Structures are given as C-alpha cells and as structure tokens.
ChimeraX commands (.cxc) that place a marker at each C-alpha (Angstrom):
marker #1 position -24.98,-14.21,-7.49 radius 0.5
marker #1 position -26.92,-16.05,-10.16 radius 0.5
marker #1 position -27.35,-19.80,-9.65 radius 0.5
marker #1 position -25.43,-22.40,-11.61 radius 0.5
marker #1 position -27.44,-23.62,-14.61 radius 0.5
marker #1 position -26.72,-26.59,-16.89 radius 0.5
marker #1 position -24.30,-25.54,-19.66 radius 0.5
marker #1 position -21.45,-27.08,-21.60 radius 0.5
marker #1 position -18.94,-25.43,-19.27 radius 0.5
marker #1 position -17.49,-27.49,-16.41 radius 0.5
marker #1 position -19.13,-26.79,-13.06 radius 0.5
marker #1 position -15.92,-25.51,-11.46 radius 0.5
marker #1 position -15.56,-22.83,-14.16 radius 0.5
marker #1 position -19.18,-21.78,-13.69 radius 0.5
marker #1 position -18.67,-21.53,-9.93 radius 0.5
marker #1 position -15.43,-19.57,-10.39 radius 0.5
marker #1 position -17.31,-17.17,-12.70 radius 0.5
marker #1 position -19.99,-16.61,-10.05 radius 0.5
marker #1 position -17.49,-16.03,-7.27 radius 0.5
marker #1 position -15.51,-13.65,-9.47 radius 0.5
marker #1 position -18.72,-11.79,-10.29 radius 0.5
marker #1 position -19.45,-11.42,-6.57 radius 0.5
marker #1 position -15.97,-10.04,-5.89 radius 0.5
marker #1 position -15.95,-7.58,-8.80 radius 0.5
marker #1 position -19.47,-6.36,-8.01 radius 0.5
marker #1 position -18.35,-5.65,-4.41 radius 0.5
marker #1 position -20.67,-8.27,-2.90 radius 0.5
marker #1 position -17.52,-9.11,-0.96 radius 0.5
marker #1 position -15.07,-6.35,-0.14 radius 0.5
marker #1 position -11.26,-6.70,-0.03 radius 0.5
marker #1 position -10.41,-8.48,3.21 radius 0.5
marker #1 position -13.80,-10.25,3.48 radius 0.5
marker #1 position -13.89,-13.97,4.20 radius 0.5
marker #1 position -15.46,-15.93,1.32 radius 0.5
marker #1 position -18.03,-18.65,2.12 radius 0.5
marker #1 position -16.36,-21.86,3.28 radius 0.5
marker #1 position -15.96,-24.78,0.90 radius 0.5
marker #1 position -18.66,-26.86,2.69 radius 0.5
marker #1 position -21.02,-23.86,2.50 radius 0.5
marker #1 position -20.38,-23.42,-1.23 radius 0.5
marker #1 position -20.98,-27.15,-1.76 radius 0.5
marker #1 position -24.38,-26.89,-0.08 radius 0.5
marker #1 position -25.42,-23.63,-1.72 radius 0.5
marker #1 position -24.57,-24.75,-5.26 radius 0.5
marker #1 position -25.10,-28.49,-4.92 radius 0.5
marker #1 position -21.61,-29.32,-6.17 radius 0.5
marker #1 position -18.80,-31.55,-4.96 radius 0.5
marker #1 position -15.89,-30.51,-2.75 radius 0.5
marker #1 position -13.53,-31.06,-5.70 radius 0.5
marker #1 position -15.55,-28.63,-7.83 radius 0.5
marker #1 position -15.33,-25.95,-5.15 radius 0.5
marker #1 position -11.60,-26.52,-4.66 radius 0.5
marker #1 position -10.87,-26.12,-8.38 radius 0.5
marker #1 position -13.04,-22.98,-8.56 radius 0.5
marker #1 position -11.19,-21.42,-5.63 radius 0.5
marker #1 position -7.84,-22.27,-7.22 radius 0.5
marker #1 position -8.82,-20.18,-10.26 radius 0.5
marker #1 position -9.47,-17.16,-8.01 radius 0.5
marker #1 position -6.13,-17.71,-6.27 radius 0.5
marker #1 position -4.27,-17.79,-9.59 radius 0.5
marker #1 position -6.03,-14.61,-10.72 radius 0.5
marker #1 position -5.02,-12.84,-7.52 radius 0.5
marker #1 position -8.63,-12.19,-6.55 radius 0.5
marker #1 position -8.38,-14.25,-3.36 radius 0.5
marker #1 position -5.79,-15.65,-0.98 radius 0.5
marker #1 position -5.78,-18.37,1.66 radius 0.5
marker #1 position -4.89,-18.01,5.31 radius 0.5
marker #1 position -3.78,-21.32,6.74 radius 0.5
marker #1 position -6.44,-22.76,9.01 radius 0.5
marker #1 position -8.65,-19.70,8.62 radius 0.5
marker #1 position -10.21,-19.71,5.13 radius 0.5
marker #1 position -10.15,-17.90,1.80 radius 0.5
marker #1 position -10.25,-14.10,1.71 radius 0.5
marker #1 position -10.88,-11.52,-0.99 radius 0.5
marker #1 position -7.56,-9.94,-1.96 radius 0.5
marker #1 position -6.81,-6.28,-2.41 radius 0.5
marker #1 position -5.65,-5.76,-6.01 radius 0.5
marker #1 position -1.98,-4.91,-5.56 radius 0.5
marker #1 position -0.55,-1.50,-6.32 radius 0.5
marker #1 position 2.50,-2.02,-8.49 radius 0.5
marker #1 position 5.75,-0.07,-8.14 radius 0.5
marker #1 position 8.11,0.23,-11.09 radius 0.5
marker #1 position 11.83,-0.11,-10.33 radius 0.5
marker #1 position 13.73,3.14,-9.81 radius 0.5
marker #1 position 10.64,5.34,-10.17 radius 0.5
marker #1 position 9.95,7.84,-7.39 radius 0.5
marker #1 position 6.24,8.61,-7.30 radius 0.5
marker #1 position 3.66,9.65,-4.72 radius 0.5
marker #1 position 1.00,7.27,-3.43 radius 0.5
marker #1 position -1.75,9.40,-4.96 radius 0.5
marker #1 position -0.15,9.47,-8.40 radius 0.5
marker #1 position 0.55,5.72,-8.36 radius 0.5
marker #1 position -3.09,5.00,-7.50 radius 0.5
marker #1 position -4.49,7.34,-10.16 radius 0.5
marker #1 position -2.20,5.92,-12.85 radius 0.5
marker #1 position -3.74,2.52,-12.18 radius 0.5
marker #1 position -7.25,3.88,-12.76 radius 0.5
marker #1 position -8.27,4.04,-9.13 radius 0.5
marker #1 position -9.23,6.73,-6.63 radius 0.5
marker #1 position -6.90,7.68,-3.75 radius 0.5
marker #1 position -8.01,9.38,-0.55 radius 0.5
marker #1 position -6.77,9.77,3.00 radius 0.5
marker #1 position -7.76,10.43,6.60 radius 0.5
marker #1 position -5.58,12.34,9.03 radius 0.5
marker #1 position -4.95,10.27,12.16 radius 0.5
marker #1 position -2.53,12.58,13.91 radius 0.5
marker #1 position -0.56,15.79,13.45 radius 0.5
marker #1 position 2.19,16.40,16.01 radius 0.5
marker #1 position 4.87,19.07,16.36 radius 0.5
marker #1 position 8.21,17.41,17.20 radius 0.5
marker #1 position 10.95,19.08,19.20 radius 0.5
marker #1 position 14.50,18.99,17.87 radius 0.5
marker #1 position 15.32,16.08,20.20 radius 0.5
marker #1 position 12.25,14.12,19.08 radius 0.5
marker #1 position 12.92,14.85,15.41 radius 0.5
marker #1 position 16.51,13.64,15.73 radius 0.5
marker #1 position 15.17,10.17,16.56 radius 0.5
marker #1 position 13.83,10.08,12.99 radius 0.5
marker #1 position 17.10,11.32,11.49 radius 0.5
marker #1 position 15.99,14.95,11.18 radius 0.5
marker #1 position 18.44,17.56,12.45 radius 0.5
marker #1 position 15.90,20.20,13.51 radius 0.5
marker #1 position 12.31,20.46,14.69 radius 0.5
marker #1 position 9.70,18.80,12.49 radius 0.5
marker #1 position 6.04,18.03,11.95 radius 0.5
marker #1 position 4.89,14.42,12.16 radius 0.5
marker #1 position 1.79,13.56,10.14 radius 0.5
marker #1 position 0.03,10.19,10.44 radius 0.5
marker #1 position -2.46,9.23,7.73 radius 0.5
marker #1 position -4.64,6.30,6.72 radius 0.5
marker #1 position -4.39,5.95,2.93 radius 0.5
marker #1 position -7.35,4.51,1.02 radius 0.5
marker #1 position -7.87,3.17,-2.49 radius 0.5
marker #1 position -11.45,3.28,-3.82 radius 0.5
marker #1 position -12.54,3.82,-0.21 radius 0.5
marker #1 position -10.75,0.72,1.11 radius 0.5
marker #1 position -8.01,1.11,3.77 radius 0.5
marker #1 position -4.70,0.40,2.05 radius 0.5
marker #1 position -1.78,1.73,4.05 radius 0.5
marker #1 position -0.67,3.74,7.05 radius 0.5
marker #1 position 1.79,6.56,6.41 radius 0.5
marker #1 position 3.78,8.35,9.08 radius 0.5
marker #1 position 5.65,11.25,7.58 radius 0.5
marker #1 position 8.12,13.54,9.30 radius 0.5
marker #1 position 8.55,16.91,7.56 radius 0.5
marker #1 position 11.34,19.28,8.74 radius 0.5
marker #1 position 10.08,22.63,10.03 radius 0.5
marker #1 position 11.86,24.48,7.20 radius 0.5
marker #1 position 9.85,22.45,4.67 radius 0.5
marker #1 position 6.55,22.53,6.57 radius 0.5
marker #1 position 6.77,26.32,6.81 radius 0.5
marker #1 position 6.49,26.54,3.01 radius 0.5
marker #1 position 3.42,24.30,2.73 radius 0.5
marker #1 position 0.08,26.09,3.25 radius 0.5
marker #1 position -1.69,22.80,4.05 radius 0.5
marker #1 position 0.56,22.26,7.08 radius 0.5
marker #1 position -0.15,25.69,8.56 radius 0.5
marker #1 position -2.85,26.25,11.23 radius 0.5
marker #1 position -5.09,27.90,8.62 radius 0.5
marker #1 position -4.61,25.09,6.11 radius 0.5
marker #1 position -6.86,22.45,7.67 radius 0.5
marker #1 position -9.26,22.44,4.72 radius 0.5
marker #1 position -6.41,21.78,2.28 radius 0.5
marker #1 position -4.87,19.08,4.45 radius 0.5
marker #1 position -8.11,17.19,5.08 radius 0.5
marker #1 position -9.23,17.27,1.44 radius 0.5
marker #1 position -9.55,13.64,0.24 radius 0.5
marker #1 position -7.27,14.28,-2.75 radius 0.5
marker #1 position -4.46,15.99,-0.79 radius 0.5
marker #1 position -1.00,14.91,-1.96 radius 0.5
marker #1 position 2.07,15.86,0.06 radius 0.5
marker #1 position 4.37,15.50,-2.94 radius 0.5
marker #1 position 2.12,17.77,-5.01 radius 0.5
marker #1 position 2.01,20.31,-2.19 radius 0.5
marker #1 position 5.81,20.27,-2.09 radius 0.5
marker #1 position 6.09,20.69,-5.85 radius 0.5
marker #1 position 3.65,23.62,-5.74 radius 0.5
marker #1 position 6.03,25.24,-3.23 radius 0.5
marker #1 position 9.06,24.56,-5.43 radius 0.5
marker #1 position 10.30,21.67,-3.28 radius 0.5
marker #1 position 11.04,18.63,-5.44 radius 0.5
marker #1 position 11.90,15.21,-4.02 radius 0.5
marker #1 position 14.58,14.32,-6.56 radius 0.5
marker #1 position 16.01,11.21,-4.91 radius 0.5
marker #1 position 15.14,8.82,-2.12 radius 0.5
marker #1 position 16.52,5.90,-0.19 radius 0.5
marker #1 position 14.15,3.06,0.68 radius 0.5
marker #1 position 14.35,0.01,2.91 radius 0.5
marker #1 position 11.65,-2.67,2.67 radius 0.5
marker #1 position 10.93,-5.37,5.21 radius 0.5
marker #1 position 8.03,-7.61,6.22 radius 0.5
marker #1 position 6.51,-8.09,9.67 radius 0.5
marker #1 position 3.17,-8.73,11.33 radius 0.5
marker #1 position 0.65,-5.98,12.02 radius 0.5
marker #1 position 0.15,-4.55,15.49 radius 0.5
marker #1 position -3.34,-4.66,17.00 radius 0.5
marker #1 position -3.89,-0.96,16.18 radius 0.5
marker #1 position -2.65,-1.36,12.60 radius 0.5
marker #1 position -4.88,-4.39,12.06 radius 0.5
marker #1 position -7.89,-2.41,13.29 radius 0.5
marker #1 position -7.21,0.60,11.05 radius 0.5
marker #1 position -6.40,-1.51,7.96 radius 0.5
marker #1 position -9.29,-3.94,8.61 radius 0.5
marker #1 position -7.16,-7.05,8.51 radius 0.5
marker #1 position -6.84,-10.07,10.77 radius 0.5
marker #1 position -4.70,-9.69,13.90 radius 0.5
marker #1 position -1.01,-10.25,13.16 radius 0.5
marker #1 position -1.61,-10.19,9.40 radius 0.5
marker #1 position 1.47,-9.79,7.23 radius 0.5
marker #1 position 2.35,-6.20,6.35 radius 0.5
marker #1 position 5.07,-4.60,4.23 radius 0.5
marker #1 position 7.11,-1.86,5.88 radius 0.5
marker #1 position 8.80,0.79,3.76 radius 0.5
marker #1 position 11.18,3.32,5.29 radius 0.5
marker #1 position 11.98,6.15,2.91 radius 0.5
marker #1 position 14.05,9.31,3.12 radius 0.5
marker #1 position 13.45,11.84,0.36 radius 0.5
marker #1 position 16.03,14.45,-0.69 radius 0.5
marker #1 position 16.06,17.48,-2.93 radius 0.5
marker #1 position 18.72,17.97,-5.61 radius 0.5
marker #1 position 21.12,19.48,-3.04 radius 0.5
marker #1 position 20.82,16.47,-0.73 radius 0.5
marker #1 position 18.61,18.18,1.86 radius 0.5
marker #1 position 15.99,16.01,3.57 radius 0.5
marker #1 position 12.44,16.94,2.56 radius 0.5
marker #1 position 10.60,14.03,4.18 radius 0.5
marker #1 position 11.10,10.88,6.22 radius 0.5
marker #1 position 8.36,8.35,5.64 radius 0.5
marker #1 position 7.38,5.09,7.32 radius 0.5
marker #1 position 4.68,3.28,5.33 radius 0.5
marker #1 position 2.78,0.17,6.40 radius 0.5
marker #1 position 1.02,-1.71,3.58 radius 0.5
marker #1 position -1.25,-4.74,3.84 radius 0.5
marker #1 position 0.88,-7.64,2.63 radius 0.5
marker #1 position -1.28,-8.59,-0.35 radius 0.5
marker #1 position -1.88,-4.98,-1.49 radius 0.5
marker #1 position 1.59,-4.09,-2.68 radius 0.5
marker #1 position 3.96,-5.47,-5.29 radius 0.5
marker #1 position 7.44,-4.22,-6.06 radius 0.5
marker #1 position 9.39,-4.89,-9.23 radius 0.5
marker #1 position 13.15,-4.70,-9.53 radius 0.5
marker #1 position 15.84,-6.01,-11.84 radius 0.5
marker #1 position 18.80,-8.08,-10.72 radius 0.5
marker #1 position 21.91,-8.83,-12.74 radius 0.5
marker #1 position 24.69,-11.27,-12.18 radius 0.5
marker #1 position 28.04,-9.64,-12.81 radius 0.5
marker #1 position 30.66,-11.86,-14.36 radius 0.5
marker #1 position 34.39,-11.60,-14.63 radius 0.5
marker #1 position 35.90,-8.52,-13.07 radius 0.5
marker #1 position 32.70,-6.44,-13.04 radius 0.5
marker #1 position 32.15,-4.59,-9.79 radius 0.5
marker #1 position 29.41,-5.57,-7.39 radius 0.5
marker #1 position 27.19,-2.55,-6.80 radius 0.5
marker #1 position 25.04,-2.18,-3.71 radius 0.5
marker #1 position 21.64,-0.40,-3.86 radius 0.5
marker #1 position 22.89,2.59,-1.86 radius 0.5
marker #1 position 25.58,3.32,-4.45 radius 0.5
marker #1 position 22.97,4.26,-7.06 radius 0.5
marker #1 position 22.34,8.01,-7.17 radius 0.5
marker #1 position 23.18,8.49,-3.54 radius 0.5
marker #1 position 22.73,12.18,-2.70 radius 0.5
marker #1 position 25.59,14.25,-1.34 radius 0.5
marker #1 position 24.75,15.58,2.08 radius 0.5
marker #1 position 25.98,19.02,3.01 radius 0.5
marker link #1:1,2 radius 0.2
marker link #1:2,3 radius 0.2
marker link #1:3,4 radius 0.2
marker link #1:4,5 radius 0.2
marker link #1:5,6 radius 0.2
marker link #1:6,7 radius 0.2
marker link #1:7,8 radius 0.2
marker link #1:8,9 radius 0.2
marker link #1:9,10 radius 0.2
marker link #1:10,11 radius 0.2
marker link #1:11,12 radius 0.2
marker link #1:12,13 radius 0.2
marker link #1:13,14 radius 0.2
marker link #1:14,15 radius 0.2
marker link #1:15,16 radius 0.2
marker link #1:16,17 radius 0.2
marker link #1:17,18 radius 0.2
marker link #1:18,19 radius 0.2
marker link #1:19,20 radius 0.2
marker link #1:20,21 radius 0.2
marker link #1:21,22 radius 0.2
marker link #1:22,23 radius 0.2
marker link #1:23,24 radius 0.2
marker link #1:24,25 radius 0.2
marker link #1:25,26 radius 0.2
marker link #1:26,27 radius 0.2
marker link #1:27,28 radius 0.2
marker link #1:28,29 radius 0.2
marker link #1:29,30 radius 0.2
marker link #1:30,31 radius 0.2
marker link #1:31,32 radius 0.2
marker link #1:32,33 radius 0.2
marker link #1:33,34 radius 0.2
marker link #1:34,35 radius 0.2
marker link #1:35,36 radius 0.2
marker link #1:36,37 radius 0.2
marker link #1:37,38 radius 0.2
marker link #1:38,39 radius 0.2
marker link #1:39,40 radius 0.2
marker link #1:40,41 radius 0.2
marker link #1:41,42 radius 0.2
marker link #1:42,43 radius 0.2
marker link #1:43,44 radius 0.2
marker link #1:44,45 radius 0.2
marker link #1:45,46 radius 0.2
marker link #1:46,47 radius 0.2
marker link #1:47,48 radius 0.2
marker link #1:48,49 radius 0.2
marker link #1:49,50 radius 0.2
marker link #1:50,51 radius 0.2
marker link #1:51,52 radius 0.2
marker link #1:52,53 radius 0.2
marker link #1:53,54 radius 0.2
marker link #1:54,55 radius 0.2
marker link #1:55,56 radius 0.2
marker link #1:56,57 radius 0.2
marker link #1:57,58 radius 0.2
marker link #1:58,59 radius 0.2
marker link #1:59,60 radius 0.2
marker link #1:60,61 radius 0.2
marker link #1:61,62 radius 0.2
marker link #1:62,63 radius 0.2
marker link #1:63,64 radius 0.2
marker link #1:64,65 radius 0.2
marker link #1:65,66 radius 0.2
marker link #1:66,67 radius 0.2
marker link #1:67,68 radius 0.2
marker link #1:68,69 radius 0.2
marker link #1:69,70 radius 0.2
marker link #1:70,71 radius 0.2
marker link #1:71,72 radius 0.2
marker link #1:72,73 radius 0.2
marker link #1:73,74 radius 0.2
marker link #1:74,75 radius 0.2
marker link #1:75,76 radius 0.2
marker link #1:76,77 radius 0.2
marker link #1:77,78 radius 0.2
marker link #1:78,79 radius 0.2
marker link #1:79,80 radius 0.2
marker link #1:80,81 radius 0.2
marker link #1:81,82 radius 0.2
marker link #1:82,83 radius 0.2
marker link #1:83,84 radius 0.2
marker link #1:84,85 radius 0.2
marker link #1:85,86 radius 0.2
marker link #1:86,87 radius 0.2
marker link #1:87,88 radius 0.2
marker link #1:88,89 radius 0.2
marker link #1:89,90 radius 0.2
marker link #1:90,91 radius 0.2
marker link #1:91,92 radius 0.2
marker link #1:92,93 radius 0.2
marker link #1:93,94 radius 0.2
marker link #1:94,95 radius 0.2
marker link #1:95,96 radius 0.2
marker link #1:96,97 radius 0.2
marker link #1:97,98 radius 0.2
marker link #1:98,99 radius 0.2
marker link #1:99,100 radius 0.2
marker link #1:100,101 radius 0.2
marker link #1:101,102 radius 0.2
marker link #1:102,103 radius 0.2
marker link #1:103,104 radius 0.2
marker link #1:104,105 radius 0.2
marker link #1:105,106 radius 0.2
marker link #1:106,107 radius 0.2
marker link #1:107,108 radius 0.2
marker link #1:108,109 radius 0.2
marker link #1:109,110 radius 0.2
marker link #1:110,111 radius 0.2
marker link #1:111,112 radius 0.2
marker link #1:112,113 radius 0.2
marker link #1:113,114 radius 0.2
marker link #1:114,115 radius 0.2
marker link #1:115,116 radius 0.2
marker link #1:116,117 radius 0.2
marker link #1:117,118 radius 0.2
marker link #1:118,119 radius 0.2
marker link #1:119,120 radius 0.2
marker link #1:120,121 radius 0.2
marker link #1:121,122 radius 0.2
marker link #1:122,123 radius 0.2
marker link #1:123,124 radius 0.2
marker link #1:124,125 radius 0.2
marker link #1:125,126 radius 0.2
marker link #1:126,127 radius 0.2
marker link #1:127,128 radius 0.2
marker link #1:128,129 radius 0.2
marker link #1:129,130 radius 0.2
marker link #1:130,131 radius 0.2
marker link #1:131,132 radius 0.2
marker link #1:132,133 radius 0.2
marker link #1:133,134 radius 0.2
marker link #1:134,135 radius 0.2
marker link #1:135,136 radius 0.2
marker link #1:136,137 radius 0.2
marker link #1:137,138 radius 0.2
marker link #1:138,139 radius 0.2
marker link #1:139,140 radius 0.2
marker link #1:140,141 radius 0.2
marker link #1:141,142 radius 0.2
marker link #1:142,143 radius 0.2
marker link #1:143,144 radius 0.2
marker link #1:144,145 radius 0.2
marker link #1:145,146 radius 0.2
marker link #1:146,147 radius 0.2
marker link #1:147,148 radius 0.2
marker link #1:148,149 radius 0.2
marker link #1:149,150 radius 0.2
marker link #1:150,151 radius 0.2
marker link #1:151,152 radius 0.2
marker link #1:152,153 radius 0.2
marker link #1:153,154 radius 0.2
marker link #1:154,155 radius 0.2
marker link #1:155,156 radius 0.2
marker link #1:156,157 radius 0.2
marker link #1:157,158 radius 0.2
marker link #1:158,159 radius 0.2
marker link #1:159,160 radius 0.2
marker link #1:160,161 radius 0.2
marker link #1:161,162 radius 0.2
marker link #1:162,163 radius 0.2
marker link #1:163,164 radius 0.2
marker link #1:164,165 radius 0.2
marker link #1:165,166 radius 0.2
marker link #1:166,167 radius 0.2
marker link #1:167,168 radius 0.2
marker link #1:168,169 radius 0.2
marker link #1:169,170 radius 0.2
marker link #1:170,171 radius 0.2
marker link #1:171,172 radius 0.2
marker link #1:172,173 radius 0.2
marker link #1:173,174 radius 0.2
marker link #1:174,175 radius 0.2
marker link #1:175,176 radius 0.2
marker link #1:176,177 radius 0.2
marker link #1:177,178 radius 0.2
marker link #1:178,179 radius 0.2
marker link #1:179,180 radius 0.2
marker link #1:180,181 radius 0.2
marker link #1:181,182 radius 0.2
marker link #1:182,183 radius 0.2
marker link #1:183,184 radius 0.2
marker link #1:184,185 radius 0.2
marker link #1:185,186 radius 0.2
marker link #1:186,187 radius 0.2
marker link #1:187,188 radius 0.2
marker link #1:188,189 radius 0.2
marker link #1:189,190 radius 0.2
marker link #1:190,191 radius 0.2
marker link #1:191,192 radius 0.2
marker link #1:192,193 radius 0.2
marker link #1:193,194 radius 0.2
marker link #1:194,195 radius 0.2
marker link #1:195,196 radius 0.2
marker link #1:196,197 radius 0.2
marker link #1:197,198 radius 0.2
marker link #1:198,199 radius 0.2
marker link #1:199,200 radius 0.2
marker link #1:200,201 radius 0.2
marker link #1:201,202 radius 0.2
marker link #1:202,203 radius 0.2
marker link #1:203,204 radius 0.2
marker link #1:204,205 radius 0.2
marker link #1:205,206 radius 0.2
marker link #1:206,207 radius 0.2
marker link #1:207,208 radius 0.2
marker link #1:208,209 radius 0.2
marker link #1:209,210 radius 0.2
marker link #1:210,211 radius 0.2
marker link #1:211,212 radius 0.2
marker link #1:212,213 radius 0.2
marker link #1:213,214 radius 0.2
marker link #1:214,215 radius 0.2
marker link #1:215,216 radius 0.2
marker link #1:216,217 radius 0.2
marker link #1:217,218 radius 0.2
marker link #1:218,219 radius 0.2
marker link #1:219,220 radius 0.2
marker link #1:220,221 radius 0.2
marker link #1:221,222 radius 0.2
marker link #1:222,223 radius 0.2
marker link #1:223,224 radius 0.2
marker link #1:224,225 radius 0.2
marker link #1:225,226 radius 0.2
marker link #1:226,227 radius 0.2
marker link #1:227,228 radius 0.2
marker link #1:228,229 radius 0.2
marker link #1:229,230 radius 0.2
marker link #1:230,231 radius 0.2
marker link #1:231,232 radius 0.2
marker link #1:232,233 radius 0.2
marker link #1:233,234 radius 0.2
marker link #1:234,235 radius 0.2
marker link #1:235,236 radius 0.2
marker link #1:236,237 radius 0.2
marker link #1:237,238 radius 0.2
marker link #1:238,239 radius 0.2
marker link #1:239,240 radius 0.2
marker link #1:240,241 radius 0.2
marker link #1:241,242 radius 0.2
marker link #1:242,243 radius 0.2
marker link #1:243,244 radius 0.2
marker link #1:244,245 radius 0.2
marker link #1:245,246 radius 0.2
marker link #1:246,247 radius 0.2
marker link #1:247,248 radius 0.2
marker link #1:248,249 radius 0.2
marker link #1:249,250 radius 0.2
marker link #1:250,251 radius 0.2
marker link #1:251,252 radius 0.2
marker link #1:252,253 radius 0.2
marker link #1:253,254 radius 0.2
marker link #1:254,255 radius 0.2
marker link #1:255,256 radius 0.2
marker link #1:256,257 radius 0.2
marker link #1:257,258 radius 0.2
marker link #1:258,259 radius 0.2
marker link #1:259,260 radius 0.2
marker link #1:260,261 radius 0.2
marker link #1:261,262 radius 0.2
marker link #1:262,263 radius 0.2
marker link #1:263,264 radius 0.2
view
C-alpha cells in the first residue's frame, strides 16, 4: 500500500482508501485478519480514533467484519439470492461477474437403506464438493442423486471422471443436458457453527458462523431429482425475500403452500 501523504482529505478517509486498495488488490484475501488497530497506528503514524473511523468505513462497505475479541477480517463479497428464483450455484456466480469452480471431496454409492435416510426411496449417489468463487473456498455441497437420475448423467458414470472433475462442471446443467429439469424445490435455511472439518476446508476460524441450506429439487411431475445440503460461510451469502402483512380476512400462507409439487 502507498503511504499516507498530506492532502485535503481527512486522514481516516485516506487510511480507509489504502486499506480498501489492499483488499481489492488481493494483498489480503477473504478470511485474512487485517493488521490490528495498534499496528495500523504505528505503521501510518495516526491516532487510534483515525484507525477506528477508517475501519468503520470498511465495515459499512461490507469489505470487512469484526469478530468479537479476535480482530477485523476481510469479508467474502456475498453471493445474493433473489426470492423465488431457482438457480444453480455456478449460474449465480457467473451472473455476478465471478468465476465458479469446484473440487470433488467424495463420491459414494448409497444403498437403498442409506439413501432413505436422506429422503430418497431407492439407491443413490452421494457427491461431496468444495465450491469456490474466484479460487476462494465458498461452500460445501453434499448432493444425493437418485440412481435413476445418476444413470442418465455421463459425468456420474465411471467413464465420466474428466467431465465431473472439470472446474466448470454444473450438476444442474448436466441434468438439463439429459432432459432432467429441476422445476421446483423446497428449501430450509438455518444458521449454526462450523465443524472442525468444515472450518478447515472453508478456511475460516473454528466454530465460525455458517449458513445451512437443505434443498429438495423436483421435476414437473414431482419426482425427486436431487437432495442437497449446502454449507456457506456466514458472511458469504445473502438471501432476499418479501414479507407481507395480511389484513382483514386474508388467509395466512405458509412457505410450503407455494408451488408445492404433487408427489406420486
């Protein structure tokens, strides 16, 4: 970073500009701990109040976040989900001008009994992946695909390793190419703390906050095409929805009443 030089701008704005420059130029990566306030005071010969105000600018801009008693960290720019829109991770990332990729962590054939624990009525394939955005670990996806679906996807066959391990592989795209369209889905979101293994893979502090998303995807006939459990770093994901307050005799509608598929 360039040093602070005398200008008409307040010192805290100059310092915020330099810290922002360091973040955007990848001097610090998402998840990195920024220099402490005392360290910034010494390095730039400014007061503690100047450093505090500079950091507050980064917090407001979403470029950094504080962990109580631990320090200030570089944030992961959040992926934004529009309400009611069903889209793949890869497509969401690309639409926001970024580059998705993945790494296969595990690929396991589940027996009927094992698959039933996930809500699948027959045998299935369980695929575990680390999802990345611009090369930075972003989420962990565990996807259970029924055998009848997996059998139609070349990437999930023994000879399809090259397709599956390609950085730009998209499961939804592979399904669409095979004529299998996820038309509807049910999702449940909740927050918890990361396990030790999740924290290691996602490069976050132990017991960091994560967002859990459980999703079941259906085709137009109500058949299950996928069951997904996604784990996102807490500051890497934002979700938008619209709430209305019904007045008078209007019915109260629960989320599961919207477009709920008919199971056969």
